[in-house]
N, C-alpha and C positions, 0 to 999 in steps of 0.2 A: 125554313131552314132544310135541307134535306140533311139525312145523318150519314155516317159509311162508318163501319167498323171492319177492318181488315184484319188479320192477324195470321201469321205464319209458324210452323211447326219447325223448331228447332234443329231438329235431328232430321234435316233434309239439307242438301248441299244448300249454302246462301244463293248462287246461281237459280236453283230451281225456286227456291222462296221468292225472288225477287217478281221471276218471271211469271209464277203463277200467283202473286198479289197483282200485278198490272192484268192478267188473263182477270180474275175475279171480278176487280173493280168495275174493268169493262163490263163484264156479263150482266151485273146487277145497275149498271149506272146508264146503260146502252143509249135508251131515250132520250134520257140527259146531255150524254155527250151530243148527241145527234142536234139538239136542239140547241143547245149552247157553241157549238159549231155555227149552227144557220147565221144563228145572233151575232155572234161575234167575228166569226173569219169567212166565213164562205166569200168565195170569190178573189180571197187574198192570193194575190200571183198564180191565180185560177187558170183555166184556158184559155179565158176572153184576154188578151194581155193589155192592161191601160200603162203598166209600168212596165213594158216588158226590159228597158235599159237595166231598172232597178232590181229587175227580179234578177234578171241572170246575176248580176252582182251578189245579189243575197245567196241564191242557192251555188255558186260560186265560193263565198266566204263560210256558208253552212258545210258545204262537202268538204273545205279544205279543213276545217274546223275537227270536224268527226274522225275525219281522217289523221289527224295528228293526236287526236287522243286515243285513237287504234295504237297506233303507233308506240304509245309513251305505256296504254295497257301492255303492249307486247315485251317492252324492255325488262319489266324487272325491277326495274327502279322503283322506290320510294311505294312500297305493293299497299302499306295501309290506305295513300288517297286513291291510287286507280283502283284499286279492288272498290272502295266506294264509289265511285265515279260507273262503273262498269256495271255494278249493282242498281244504281238509278236508269241506267239505260236498258239494261235488261228487262225494268220493270215497265218503261213506256213501250217496249218493243213489243211485251205482252199483251198491254192494252192495247195498241194497235191493232195486233195479230188479231186477238179476238174478237175486236171492233169491224173485222175485215173476215170473218170467217173463215181463218186458220189457225192451226195450233203446229208450231213449228219452232219448239227447244233449242236454239242455237247451242252446240257444242263445243265449237272454237270460237272464230270472227264473225261478227255479225253487224249489218248496215242499218242504218234509220234512214227511212226518207226525209229527207229534208222539208219538204213541205206537207207534211203527214200530221200527225199529231203533235209533232215535235214543238209547231207555231203556236199550241195553246200554252206548251212549256215558256216560249221565248216574250211572252206581253211585253213583260218591261225591259230586256234584251233589246227587243225588237223596235221599240220608239227610237232608242240609241244608234242603232244600227241604222234605221229610215235616216237621221241628218247625217250619219257619218259614209254614208252611201249614196248620199245625195239624192232623195225620193223628192221626187216634186213636191208632194201633198203630202209634207211630214203627218205624223196623228196628235206629235207631241207640241201643244203651241205654246207661247210663251206664257210665262207667267201662272202656268195651270196646275192647279194644286194636287196635289194625288196624296193625300192623307193626313191627318192628325193625330199626335197620340200625345198620352200625359201619363206622367210616373207619377205617384202622388202618396205621400208619408202622409197617414194617420196623424190626427193628434195624439200626442203621447207616444209615439213614434211605436203604437201596437201593432200596425200593419202597413205593407206598401200594395198599393194598388197598381196595377197597370192596365194601361187603357188604349186602344186604337180605333179610328175609322178607319175606313176605305175611301178613297173619291176615285168615282171613276166612271164611266159611262152606263147611263144604265141600263144599257141592253146587256151588259153582264150579270143580272142578277139573280140568274138561276145559281143559286148556294148551295153548297154541300159543307158539313161540319165535319172534318174525319179525324177518325183514330185510328193509327198505320202503329200494330204490333210487330216487329218486322224484329224476330232475333239476330242479327246479323253477327257475323264475327268481324274482329277489327281488320284481319288481314286474311289470304285467301286459305293460307296451311296454317291458321292462329287457330288458338282455342278460347281466348277471349271476347267476351262480349262488347259489341258497340255502349259506348254509355248512352247514345241516344237512341236508343231499340223501342221504346214508345215516342210517339209525339200525338199529338191534338193539335189540330191549326183548321183555320178558316179557310175553304176553300173552294174549287168549281169542277164542273165536270170534267172529265180528263185532262186533270191537272195532277202531278203528282206530288206538287208541293203547294204551300200558302199561295205567294203572289201577292197578297194584301201588303206588308207579310205578316203574320201572327200566329206564333209557336209556343205551346207549352212541352219541354221534352222532359223525360225520365232522369235524364243527367241533373235535373234541378233550374234549367235554364228555362224561360220565356225569351224569344226573339221576336225580332221586327221593330214589335217589340217582343223579344227573347226570354223566357224565363226558364234558368237552371236549376238542378235538385243536386241527389246526393251523389257526391263523387266515388264513394264507396263500391265496388266491384258487386256489379249481383250476379246471383246466377242464372242457370245460360237459360233456363225458362220462364221466372216470373221475376223481375227486378222488383227490389224492395219500394216500396213507397216511402222516397224520402223527399227535402223539398226540390220541387224541380226548377228548373233555369227555363227565362222563359225569351224568345229573342222577337223583336220586331223591328219595322225600320219604316221611315217616310222617304219619297223622294227627293232628290234636291236636284238632278239633271246637269247637264254640263252647258252653259251658256258659250262657252268659249271652242269656237270652230278648229282653232290653233290646235285643239288637244287633241282633233279625231286622230292623228299624225298616229298618235298611240295604238290605233288599235288594229290587231294582228292576230288572221284566226289562225297562226303556229303559235304555241306559246302561251296562248290565255283560253281559261276554261269558261266558260258562260256563266252569268252570274247564278242562276238559277240551280246549276250543279253546286257551285261553289256554296252556296245555301246548301242546298239538301249533306255533303260531306262536312260541313262543319255542324248540321244541326247533328250530324249520325258520331262525329267523333269526341267532339268536343267535353270537357269534364267542366271547365272554367269560362269565364267571361273573357281572359287573356287567350287560354287554349282555342276559343272558336275565333276570336280576331286573328289568330297566328294561322289558323287553315284558313280561313276567308279570302285574307289579302292575298293569298301565294295566287298566282296565274291572272291575275287582274284582268277580267276583258276590257272593262272600259263601257260596260254597258251598265242599264238599269244601276245606275248612281246615286246609291242612296245614303242617308245615315242610319245606322244599325244602331237600337238597342238591346242589350244583351244583360238581363237581372238575373243577378244569382239567388234564387231563395235560399241555397245554403249556406251563404255569409249572414244573412239579413237575420238579426235578431230583435225581436220584438221587445217595445218597451227600452231600448238601449240608445240612449240619446247620442253618445259618440259615435262618427261614421266610421262601419268594422269595412276592412280594404275587400275591394272588388265585388261591393254589387251591385254597381251599375258601371259596364262598359260601353264607352261609345267607339264607333268606328264610322267614317266617311268618307267612300271612293267617289272618286272621277277618274276620268282617264289618266292612265302614267303615275297617278298618286293616289296612297291610302294613307288616312292618318286615324290612329286610334288610341286613348288614351282613359284611365280610370277616372269617371267622372262623380262615382260617391259622394265625394265632398262637397260638390256643388248643389248634391241631390238633397242634402241632408243641411247644407246653412241656407237654400231657397225653400227646403220642402217639398221642391215636385222637380221637376225635368219634362219640359214640354218641346215637343216636336211640330213642327210644318214646314217643310218641306224647304226650308232653308239652314246651308250649313253654318254649322257652330264654328269650328276652326276655321281660323283666320284666313289660314294658307291654303285651304281647301275654298273658302269663300271668295277669295283674291283669284287664285289660279282658273276658277271656274266662271270668270267673266260676270261675277255679280257687282262688281262696283262699276261697271260699264252702265247695267240696268240702274242703276241707284244715280248717277248720275243723270240720266236720261228720264226715268220715270218717278221717280223720289224716296219717300221713306218703304213704300208697299214691300221694296227688296231689300230692303234692311233687315238684319238677322231682331236685331231688339226693337223695331217701331211698326214692324207689321202688323195688320190689324191682328190677326190671329196671335202672334205674341203677345198683344198687347190683352186681348179678352183674356186670354190664359192667365198672364200674370196677373188680375183684375179676378177673375172668377175662381180660380184655386183654390181660394179661402174658404171658398163655399164648400168645398167638400167636404164630409166628415163622417160618410161612410159609403154602401156600395149604391145604394139610390141617388144620393146625389153627385155620385161621381157618371153615372149613368148620364141623368139631366143635364150634366156640362157638355160632354162626349157628345149629347144627340141637341145640341144648344144650335139654334138659328133665329135670333129675334131681329132681323135684318133691319127691319121698319124702325123699328124704335132704338136701336144699339147706335151712339153715336160713333161706336168705335167701328160700325159696318159702313159706314158713310167713306166715299173716297169721290176725292176734289175734284178729277177732271172727267167724273163722269156725270152725266143726263140720263135718268133721274138719278141724285148722289148716292141715296141707299143702297148697297149692294149685295144679293146673295148668296156673292161668294166668298166675301166678309166675316165667314161665322166658322165654328168651330164644326158643324158640318151642314155644307155648303148645298144649297137647291139654285143651281144654276140657271134651270127651268124656267124660275121665277123672274128673272131680270127678263124688261120688255123686248123685244126684237128691233125696236126701231130706236133704242136710246145711243148715245154717244158715249164709247168707252176710251181710254186711251191702251188700253192692251188686252188683244183676244180673250184671256181667261175671264175676263170681266162680263163679255156678251151673254145673250141666251144660249145656252147650250144643254144640251141631252146629257146633263153629267152633273155629280154633287156626291155628296156622302152617300155610300149606300149600305151602309151598317154599321154596327157597334159592336166591340168583345171586350171584355174586362176580366180580368182574375185578381189575385191574391195571395199571400202568405198562406191563408186559410183553405181558399180554392185549388192550388196549382197541386199539391201532392198527389191528388184525387181525379189530377185535370180536368178540374169543373170551373167554368167562366160562365159568363152574363151575355147573352149575346141576343141583338136585334138584326131583321134585318130589313131592308129600303130603306127609301128616303126620309128624314125627320120629320115629325107633324106635329111635334110639342106645341109651334108658335107659331105654325105656318101650314096652309091647307095643305090635307096630303095628297101624293102625287096619286095621279089618274091616269093610265096610258091613253084612255079614250079620249080623256078633254085635256090634253096637254099638248104642248109645241112639238112633240117627239109623236105623233100619234102614229105617226108613215112609217116610224122605222120598226124593223122586223123585231119582233118579244114573245117569239114561240113557247110557250109552256108557263107564262108570266098570269099572275093574277091582275086584273083590270086596274083594282083597287090596294093599296100598299098601305095599312093600315095593322101592321102585325105588333104585339107586343113585343118585351124584352122575356126570351126564355131561359131558366137557369138547366144548364146542363150543365148533366151527371149520366157516368158511364156505370151500370151495375154491375 
């Protein structure tokens, strides 16, 4: 992990703070930004047009969307929401300007290049835009997992642990844990400070939000898995240390092509921006979902968990209202509900890329996949659902939580077996996948179970005790607890670009604290 802290001074205007935050980040992480871009995005809709038709459609979509947002910002309606959107875009402009050797603080309207660093923010949105705009070889493949998350009440209700594993391409393993202290006002002329002025999150070079997603927020929320804190209004410069909130998500995707018709560049805000705005403005789980669900873009379709540590009472067995809010989004539909009761009844909440809400499950095309491929696509019989159910009882402290979240015992675990696969044991069917370990010449019912340079690439966990000071425990790289460590030079992935990566990935967990 690299670490980055960006703090701006509240005595300057919000616009200047946002632009300067971007400038400063690019100034210190320029080399990492270059390498991460080369590893993950180089050539995407670049000068050599392999996918010129798709790229023109994408350019048109992004330009229409940026243009529509600019119109909204100019209207003066809903000033809080659009003020935060503008600040996020200004921060991105500062990042891009500095990287390109420019210093050009925009006084009024400004534009962003559709294929510049905006693409690094669009990671998740892009996967769905590729499908919706008919890219001939979309990057999202059927059944591909994209994260595991677990919320676990410890015995005696003494703590609530919130943990998240990112599942993604191994090329994206240049990582930065970021702490942003951006004391913006809630609206342009206002004098009250946003609840989420301090955010700690796992991220990437050139990316101004998490993308995993995993956040600890000064509001007391944890999201993605999202953690929330104390809703008391903080003084302008130093928000009080209260229980924060946590936000986090795992991707559920949309497998129903008929729903792509709901995508419209005018009238929607892409997911990465809705995420940033909700993190900054919300003081509770319900507030977070109320902000996030507006202007649904139908892209980066996720299950979000927002944990409000302000509502959590250690040692109390009866579920307090508002500890866990769950939201699921697909094109044209968002469902959100308080799931604290279920969390307390089961003692845990697990998330593994399948929708919980029946309405979302049915509308996103999952029943058809169950008919075709069986239990793997069901909410309660998917391999990870069963592994979480069986193994969550082993979690009694931080160390055992880390062990579970890094577990992959696919050769021995009967729950890692795959019915139609040869060989039957599959490294995708674990809490932290290692798809590089699946043999290249096996037979697999759908693409996610094949050999791929893809798997669990990290683990983050926080707790009621750690979140108020934005503490977490984090591990970077593919798991190596029960399987051989990942080494680029000897792996089937050695030909892929991985500038700046170590060859061998054997990193222990680190405890992150901010002095």
